[in-house]
C-alpha positions as CSV (number, residue, x, y, z in Angstrom):
1,X,23.2,-91.2,-89.2
2,X,22.0,-92.6,-92.6
3,X,23.9,-95.5,-94.3
4,X,22.6,-96.3,-98.2
5,X,23.1,-99.2,-100.1
6,X,26.2,-99.7,-102.5
7,X,24.2,-101.8,-104.9
8,X,20.9,-100.1,-105.7
9,X,21.5,-96.8,-103.0
10,X,18.4,-97.9,-100.8
11,X,18.4,-96.8,-97.1
12,X,20.0,-100.1,-95.0
13,X,18.3,-101.1,-92.1
14,X,19.5,-102.6,-88.9
15,X,18.1,-106.5,-88.2
16,X,19.2,-109.1,-86.5
17,X,21.2,-112.4,-87.4
18,X,20.6,-115.7,-86.3
19,X,24.0,-115.3,-84.3
20,X,22.3,-112.9,-82.3
21,X,24.6,-109.9,-83.6
22,X,23.2,-107.1,-86.0
23,X,23.6,-106.6,-89.3
24,X,22.5,-103.8,-92.3
25,X,20.6,-105.5,-94.9
26,X,18.7,-103.7,-97.9
27,X,15.3,-104.3,-98.4
28,X,15.1,-104.4,-102.0
29,X,18.1,-106.1,-103.2
30,X,20.0,-109.1,-101.2
31,X,23.0,-106.6,-99.8
32,X,23.9,-107.3,-95.8
33,X,26.8,-105.9,-94.2
34,X,27.7,-107.3,-90.7
35,X,28.4,-105.0,-87.9
36,X,31.6,-105.4,-86.1
37,X,32.0,-102.2,-84.5
38,X,29.9,-99.4,-83.3
39,X,28.8,-97.1,-85.6
40,X,28.2,-93.5,-84.9
41,X,28.7,-89.8,-86.5
42,X,28.8,-87.0,-84.3
43,X,28.6,-83.1,-85.9
44,X,29.1,-80.0,-84.4
45,X,26.7,-77.4,-85.5
46,X,27.3,-73.5,-85.3
47,X,24.1,-71.8,-84.1
48,X,22.8,-69.3,-85.9
49,X,21.7,-65.9,-84.7
50,X,17.9,-65.1,-84.9
51,X,18.8,-62.5,-86.8
52,X,20.1,-64.5,-89.2
53,X,17.2,-66.6,-89.6
54,X,14.9,-63.8,-90.2
55,X,16.8,-61.8,-92.9
56,X,20.5,-60.6,-91.7
57,X,21.7,-57.3,-90.2
58,X,19.2,-55.0,-92.5
59,X,16.1,-57.0,-92.1
60,X,14.9,-54.1,-89.9
61,X,16.0,-51.1,-92.6
62,X,12.8,-51.6,-94.5
63,X,10.6,-52.7,-91.8
64,X,7.4,-50.8,-90.9
65,X,6.7,-48.3,-87.9
66,X,4.0,-48.2,-85.6
67,X,2.8,-46.2,-82.6
68,X,4.0,-49.3,-79.9
69,X,4.8,-48.9,-76.2
70,X,8.0,-50.4,-75.1
71,X,7.8,-52.7,-72.7
72,X,11.4,-52.6,-71.6
73,X,11.6,-50.9,-68.3
74,X,13.1,-47.3,-68.3
75,X,12.2,-46.6,-72.1
76,X,9.2,-44.1,-72.6
77,X,10.2,-45.2,-76.5
78,X,6.6,-45.3,-78.1
79,X,7.7,-46.1,-81.8
80,X,8.5,-49.5,-83.1
81,X,9.3,-51.2,-86.2
82,X,7.7,-54.7,-87.0
83,X,7.0,-57.2,-89.3
84,X,4.8,-60.3,-89.0
85,X,5.8,-63.8,-89.7
86,X,3.6,-67.3,-90.0
87,X,5.3,-69.6,-87.6
88,X,2.4,-71.9,-86.6
89,X,-0.5,-73.3,-88.2
90,X,-2.5,-71.5,-90.8
91,X,-5.6,-71.7,-88.7
92,X,-3.5,-69.3,-85.9
93,X,-2.8,-65.6,-86.2
94,X,0.9,-64.3,-87.4
95,X,3.3,-63.9,-84.9
96,X,4.4,-59.8,-85.0
97,X,7.9,-59.3,-84.0
98,X,8.8,-55.4,-82.9
99,X,12.0,-53.4,-82.2
100,X,11.9,-50.4,-80.6
101,X,13.3,-47.5,-82.0
102,X,14.6,-45.8,-78.9
103,X,16.6,-48.4,-77.3
104,X,16.7,-51.3,-79.6
105,X,14.5,-53.7,-77.3
106,X,13.0,-56.4,-79.0
107,X,10.0,-58.4,-78.5
108,X,7.5,-60.3,-79.7
109,X,3.3,-60.5,-79.7
110,X,1.4,-63.5,-80.7
């Protein structure tokens, strides 16, 4: 949790006082606030599905298709939709995400 100075809007840092207690102080102005009780903040975030991150439910509608054997056991599908995303550094190859058109299985290749 970040707290900001009410006078100059800079970030407050935690430092020790001479009495051994802690305080919040601004490094650019003389504002300081002694810490009397525990300060904490808790937020619960809703986990997003991977489909929402990569374009939502329609992400595969306009994807290119290629001849690719599905790795799922029992599926003999040989066509898959795919798209490529650069998720690592620029000197690494792009990551390809596939979806089998027969069984809907998804996998990726680096």
